[in-house]
N, C-alpha and C positions, 0 to 999 in steps of 0.2 A: 524599472529595474526592479525584479524580483526580489524577495525576503532573501532567497536562497544564494543570491548575488551580492546582496549588500551586506549579508552577516560578517564576510572577513573585513569590511570596512568599518563597522560597527565595533567589533572586538578590538580593533587596533587603534580605532579614535577616542574611544572612552579615556583610557590612559594618557594619551596624547593631549587631549583636551584638559584633563584634571592637570597635568604639567604645566600648561601655558597659565591656567587659571591661577595656580600655585605661585606663580611668580610674583603676583601682586601681593602676596601673603608672607614673604620672606622676612620683614621686619616683624611679624607676630607669630613666633613659634608655637605657641600653644593653638592658635587657630589653624596654622599651616598643617600641624599635627592632625587635628582632626580633619582637615580637608583631605589630605592624601590618604587616611584611612577610609575615609567615606568613599572616595575615588575608587581604591581596590575593591570594596565592596561591590560597587555598581559594576566595575569590570567583571567581576564573578558573575554578577547577574547578566551581564551582555554575553557571557561565554554559555552561561546556562541556555540563554535564549537561542545562540546561535546552535548549540546541537540540537536544539527543537528543530531546527531548519536542516538538520543532517549533513551540515557543511563541514567538508572534510575529516569524515570519521576516522580515519587513520591517525589523526592529530587529538583526539580526545583528551586521553589522559594529560597529554602536554598542556593543552589549553586550559584545564581544570586546574592543574596543579600550580601554574605560574601565577595568576591573581591570588590564589590562595596562600602561598609563600610570600607573597609580595606583603599582604595583610600582617602574617605573623612576623614578619622581620621588622616592620615598622610599629607593631603593637608595642614592643617594649622600650621605646626609644625615649629617653628624656627630650622634653620639650626645651631644647637650646638652639640659639640661632645659628651655630656654627655648623648644625646638621641639617640644616634647611635645603642646601643644595644636594645633599646625597639624597634625600627624601624626594625631590624633583627629578633626580636622576633615576632613581628607582622606578618611577613612573615612565619615564622616558624609555629604558631598558624594558619595561614590561610592554610598552606600545609596540617595539621593534621587534621583540622575541614574538609576541603574539602574531604580529604581521607575518613574520617567518614562517610560522606554523600553519597560520589560517590561510594564507594566498597561497595558490598553486603555481609552480613555474616561475617565470623571471621577477614578477612582483615579491615572491617570497624570498628569492636569492638577493633581490636589491636590499630586502629589510635587513637580511642577515647580514649583507656587507656594510648596511648601516649601523646594525648592531656593533660589529667589531670596531668600526669608525669612530663611535662614540665612546666606546671603551678606551680605544687610544687616546681620544682626546681627553678623558678623564684621569689616566692615568698622568697625562702630561700637567693637566691642570692642578691635581693634588701631589705633585713631585716631591714640593716643598715638605710634605708632612710625612714623607718615609724616610727611615734610617737607613736603608738600603737602597743600593742603584735601581732604577726601573728600566734602564734603558734595552736590556735584552728582552724584558717583557713587553717594552712599547714596540720594540721592533718586530717580535712575534705576532703582535696582534696588527701590527700595520702589514706585514706580509701576509696574514689571514685574509684581511679586509681585501687586498689586491689580487689574492688567489680568488677569492668569490667574485669581484669585479669581472675578471678574466672569464670565469665561467658563465656568468651572465652574458658576456658580450659575445662569446663562441658557442655556447650551447652544449649539448651532449660531447662533442669532443673534448672538451675541459673538464669531463667529469673526474679526472684525477686531482686538477686544480681545486675543484669543489670539495673533494675528499679531504685535500690538505687543510682547507679552510675549516671543515669539521673538526679535524684533530686538534685545531686551534683552541676551540672552545670544549669539545670534549677531549679532555688533554691526553694526547699521547706523547710520550718520549719521543724525541728530542724536543717537539713542538708545545712544551707544557709550559714554557716560561710565562705566557699572557695569563695562563690561570693562576699561577702561583703568586704573580706581581699583582693581580685584581684583588685576590683574597686575603693577602697581606697586607697592603698599603693603603688601600681605599677606606675613607672614613665610614662611621656609623653603621647603617644596617646593609650597605653594598656589598660587603664581601658575603654575608649570609644569603642574600638574594642570588647573587651571581655565582655562587657555590652550587645553586639549583638550576638558574637558567642558563648558564653557560654550557653544562653537559647535555642538557635537554635540547636545546638548540642545534648543538653539535652532532647529537646522535641522529637528529630529524634529517639534517642535511646530507650525512654520510648514507644513511639508509636510502633516501631518495636516489643516491648515485650510486648505490650497491651495484644495481644490474649492469651498469658501464663499466664496471671496472674487472681487469683481467685476474685470472686464477695467480699468477705470479707476483701482481702487486699484492694480492690479499696476503699470500706467504710471504712478503716483505714486512706486512702490516702484523702478522702473527707473531713475527720474530720480535719487532720492535715492542710488540704488547709485553710480551715475557720479559725482554730485558729491561722495559720500562717500569714494569711493576716491581722489578727488583732491584732496580737503581732507586726508585722513589723510596721503596721502603727502607733502604740503608741510608737515603739522604734523611729521613725523618728521624733516623738516631742521633744526628749532630745537630739538629736545629735546637736553638735557644728560646725560641717563643712559641707559646701555645698556637697562633695562627699558622705558623709555617709548620709544624708538625701536623696539624688538621690537614693543610693543604696537601702536603707529600703523601699522608695517608690516604687522602681520598684518590690521588693520582693512583698509588699503587693499586686499590681497590676497582678503580674505572678501567685499569688495564686489562682486568680480567674479561670485562665486556667485549673489549676490543679484540681479545683473543678468541672469543667465544664466536664473536660475528665472522673473523677471519678464518677460523677454523670449519666453521659449517658453511660460510658463503650466504648465510642468510639472517636476517633479523627476526626475533622471537617477540612475543608477548614476555616472556620471562626476561628478556634483555633490556626491554622498556621499564618494566617493574623495577629491576635491579638498579639502572640509572636512576630513575625516581627517587628510590630510597636512598642510595648512597648520597645522592645530592640533599636530600631532606636532612639525613644524619649529620653530614658536613654542617649544613646550615644550623642547624640546632647547638652543635658544637662552637660554632664562631660565634652565635648568640652569647652564648655562657662566656666565652672569652672576652666579647664585647663589655659584657656585665662587670667583668672582673677588672677590665682597662679602666673603665669609668671611677672605679674605686682606689686601684693601685697604680694605676699609669701603665705606659709601656714598658713594663720591666721584665726580665729575664724570667725563666721557669725557676731557678734557683732562689729567686727573691721572694717567692709566696709558696707557702706549704701549711699543711694541717689547718684547712679552714672548715672542714666539717662540724667541729663543735660549735665555732660561732656564726656557722652559715647553713643550718640543717636544710632549709629548701633549697638552696643550690645542691647540696651534697646528694639530697634525693634526685632531682631531675637531672643533675650532671652525670650520676652514676647509671641511670636508665638511658638516658643516651648514648652513653658508653656502651653498655650492652647492646643496643640497638645498632651502632656502627660496627661492631664486632661481628655481627651476623647471627645473635641468638634468636631463637624462635619465641615469639610469633611474629616478630618485627618484619618489616619490607625485606630488608637485606637479606634474611636468610631465605624468604621465599623466593626471591628473583634468581639467588644463587642456585638454590635446588633445582628451580624450574629450568635453568640453564643447563645444567649437567644432566638433567633428566628427558631432555627436549630430542625428540627422535632424530632430529638433524646434527645432534651433536657427535663428534666424532672422537672416541677417546685415544690419546697417545700419552708418550712418556713426558710429554710437556705438563701434563696436569701436575706432576710431582714439585716442577718449577713454581707454577702457580700456585699451588699450596703453600710453599716456602714463602712467596710474595704476601699471601695472605695472612699467614700466622705472624710475618714480621709486621706488617701494618697495623694488624690489629693488637699486636703487644705493644706499639709504641703508642696506640691512643690509651689503652688500658693504663700504660706506665704514666702517662700525662695526667689522666684522671686521678691515678692513686695518690702522686705526688702531691697534686694540687690540694687534694682533701683529706688525705691521711697521713701524708708523710711527715717528717719532721719540721715543727712549726718554727717560722723563720721569722726574723724581724723585718718590718717593711713600713712604709710611710703610709699607708692607706688605712682607712678604716673599715672594719670587717663588719659592714652593714650587709644584712642577709638582703635576697632579692625583692625588690617591690612587687606589689600586685601585678602591674602590668607585664613586669618581665615574667613573674611566674608565671602567668597566663600564656604567654608567647611561647615559652618552653615546654610547658606542659600540653598545650595542643599540638606542638611540631610531634611529641610523643604520640599523641593519639591518632596523628596522622600516620606516623610510622608504623603504629599498630594496625591501622586500618589499611594501609598498602599490604601488611602481611597476611590479611583476612580477607581480602576482596577477591571474588572469583575471578580467575584468570581470564574470563570472555570480557571483563572490563577492558583490559588492554590489547585484546584481540577483537577488532571490530568485525571479524569475519571475512576479512580480505585477506588472502594469501601474502605473505609477507616477500620482499624483493629477494631473490636466490640468484646467486652465481654458480653454475656449473664448473666444480672444481675438478676439472679435466686431467690437472696435474697431481691432483691427490692433495690432501691437506700436508701442512709442514710437520716435521716431526725433529725431535733434535736427535 
């Protein structure tokens, strides 16, 4: 078997083997933490080797970002035994997501179905640690896994089913509950990693099946994207925990890429950049939220405030992450959004006003969240206002560097030179 043929197997096998070996280290948290970090570094090296084999060039940005974000989300984790299972699940999710992107055809679809299946099992396993019901999210994830399995069994005629499965991971209202439940209830670094991995594999699955979707179905997707962005932005207003605000804010921003694809009938390098950047910004904010939970517990937003004087490290990186998530230049979210709006395939319509409202609302709630935590009225709480430790600061600072790099990279990095899948919009784009 040639190196080109074995590259996908190597890419997926490295984190899977790391997770299996890590089972023997569960009772030694410091050693397990070092092991999972080394595994993600080796995984990144294996991805680099696979790129040299020119395997699946359309998935290059996905393949690079996933092990890198796995490393960053694990870097700042405290060496606690209760987090060991989350670290091993990170490696398992990394293996399945890399498999979904590196393999072509049925094997990739099978890895995607396995990704959602393992996510459902994780939600069930950790259901006791959640203060909110997980059933709607569990049902959504299970439905997505079944839809992916159906597409695997039937093939191209089941493209709408595979597109539905993609809408579970790249959250599109009303199929968003699995994403919300995953990033708000799972322990440790899992929410931050899944905030990147889920949108990326969902985008990839939808893009692969886009040529088989009808124009009328894409018009429905466009309407759901606009309504979903507005809905998620409004839901963020009434959330009482930071992770919930970040989750719904991310859904509101990701609805824009759904609308862009459905409106133009094609994927683009800018859309890929946007998904990567929004996921990375959400991951950074969730890592900061986890750092606060380790100090103050799972308390409501109104229970913590005015942290900037006592936690200057957190204040600096959290403020910059908020600016990156808001779409300020030169970070990746800004570059991706601008690229989508200026793409030749983009069709301007009155819906852009509704998208702008959703963007401003989602951005405002993220800004208000950070402002309240750092510069709001100091509130009594039971936690120690200990600033970020060096590993936590390094993880958040490197996430900022990644977001800056995404904004400054040439677009050809996200465009492998192959034309993106296109749907001929014979019925014309949907307009309100």
